[in-house]
C-alpha positions as CSV (number, residue, x, y, z in Angstrom):
1,X,284.7,105.3,91.5
2,X,283.2,102.9,93.7
3,X,285.1,101.9,96.9
4,X,282.7,99.2,98.3
5,X,281.1,96.6,95.8
6,X,277.9,95.6,96.2
7,X,279.3,91.9,96.8
8,X,281.1,93.1,99.5
9,X,278.1,94.8,101.4
10,X,276.1,91.6,100.8
11,X,278.8,89.2,102.1
12,X,279.5,91.5,105.4
13,X,275.6,92.3,106.1
14,X,275.2,89.0,108.0
15,X,278.3,89.5,110.1
16,X,277.4,93.2,110.9
17,X,273.9,91.9,112.0
18,X,275.4,89.2,114.4
19,X,277.6,91.7,115.9
20,X,274.8,93.9,116.4
21,X,273.0,91.4,118.1
22,X,275.8,90.3,120.4
23,X,276.7,94.0,121.2
24,X,273.3,94.7,122.4
25,X,270.9,95.3,119.7
26,X,267.9,93.5,119.3
27,X,265.1,92.5,116.9
28,X,261.8,93.5,117.7
29,X,259.0,91.3,116.4
30,X,255.7,92.4,115.7
31,X,253.6,89.8,118.4
32,X,250.0,89.5,118.7
33,X,247.5,87.0,119.7
34,X,244.0,86.5,118.2
35,X,241.3,84.9,120.1
36,X,239.0,83.0,117.7
37,X,235.9,80.5,118.4
38,X,238.2,77.6,117.8
39,X,241.2,78.8,120.1
40,X,244.0,81.2,119.9
41,X,246.6,82.2,117.2
42,X,249.8,83.6,118.1
43,X,251.4,85.8,115.2
44,X,255.0,86.4,115.1
45,X,256.1,88.6,112.4
46,X,259.8,89.2,111.4
47,X,259.9,89.2,107.6
48,X,263.9,89.0,107.2
49,X,263.7,85.8,109.4
50,X,263.9,82.6,107.6
51,X,261.4,79.8,109.0
52,X,264.3,77.7,110.2
53,X,265.5,80.5,112.6
54,X,262.4,80.5,114.8
55,X,261.7,77.9,117.7
56,X,258.6,77.4,119.7
57,X,259.0,75.3,122.9
58,X,256.2,74.1,125.4
59,X,257.4,73.3,128.8
60,X,254.5,72.8,131.4
61,X,252.1,75.7,130.7
62,X,254.9,78.1,129.5
63,X,255.2,78.6,125.5
64,X,258.3,80.3,124.8
65,X,258.9,81.3,120.9
66,X,262.6,82.8,119.9
67,X,264.5,83.3,116.7
68,X,268.0,82.9,116.6
69,X,270.6,84.1,114.0
70,X,273.4,81.9,112.5
71,X,275.7,83.1,109.6
72,X,275.6,79.5,108.2
73,X,272.8,76.7,108.9
74,X,275.3,74.4,110.4
75,X,277.3,77.4,112.4
76,X,278.1,76.5,116.1
77,X,277.6,80.4,117.3
78,X,273.9,81.5,117.2
79,X,272.7,84.8,118.4
80,X,269.5,85.2,119.9
81,X,267.0,87.6,117.8
82,X,264.2,87.7,120.3
83,X,262.7,85.7,122.8
84,X,258.9,85.7,124.0
85,X,257.5,83.6,126.8
86,X,253.7,83.4,127.6
87,X,251.7,81.4,130.4
88,X,249.3,79.8,128.8
89,X,245.6,79.6,130.3
90,X,244.2,76.1,131.4
91,X,241.5,76.4,129.2
92,X,243.9,75.6,125.9
93,X,244.7,72.1,124.8
94,X,248.4,72.0,124.7
95,X,248.2,68.6,123.3
96,X,247.2,70.0,120.0
97,X,249.4,73.1,119.2
98,X,250.6,73.4,115.5
99,X,252.9,76.1,114.1
100,X,253.5,77.2,110.5
101,X,255.5,79.9,108.9
102,X,254.4,81.9,105.9
103,X,255.3,85.3,104.2
104,X,257.7,86.4,106.9
105,X,255.3,85.3,109.7
106,X,255.1,82.6,112.6
107,X,251.8,81.3,113.2
108,X,251.0,79.1,116.5
109,X,247.7,78.1,116.8
110,X,246.5,76.4,120.2
111,X,242.8,75.1,120.2
112,X,240.5,75.5,123.1
113,X,239.9,72.4,125.3
114,X,236.6,70.6,124.6
115,X,234.1,72.3,127.4
116,X,232.6,68.9,127.9
117,X,235.8,67.2,129.0
118,X,236.0,69.4,132.0
119,X,232.7,69.4,133.2
120,X,232.1,68.2,137.0
121,X,230.2,64.9,137.3
122,X,229.8,62.4,140.0
123,X,231.5,59.1,139.7
124,X,229.5,56.1,140.7
125,X,231.0,54.0,143.4
126,X,230.8,50.4,142.6
127,X,230.6,47.6,145.5
128,X,233.8,45.9,146.5
129,X,233.5,41.9,146.0
């Protein structure tokens, strides 16, 4: 005799996850940064979190990556799953950031600035007319 059906467990699991998060539980993403010749790549692995739950926000030189849980996509109530803020160094091109999600992992790629663009040079002063 089964007291609890699988359908009931599947229907109640999202609410339990939400209550656990609101009650102080946290989700711990696996986060690491790889430096490559063309720039850096931030990897955030949370296999059970869908792509639409991730958010990447750039403000000045701070990059914030966070995930939120919504029972339904249009639900007003959202519980934070995790938040990670990184202060980015000046040698990164913040205008060329891109993000992708594949196989349960968010990837944020930030290229290095062109080193030639940061070279010091003297500017010629033109005589006034």
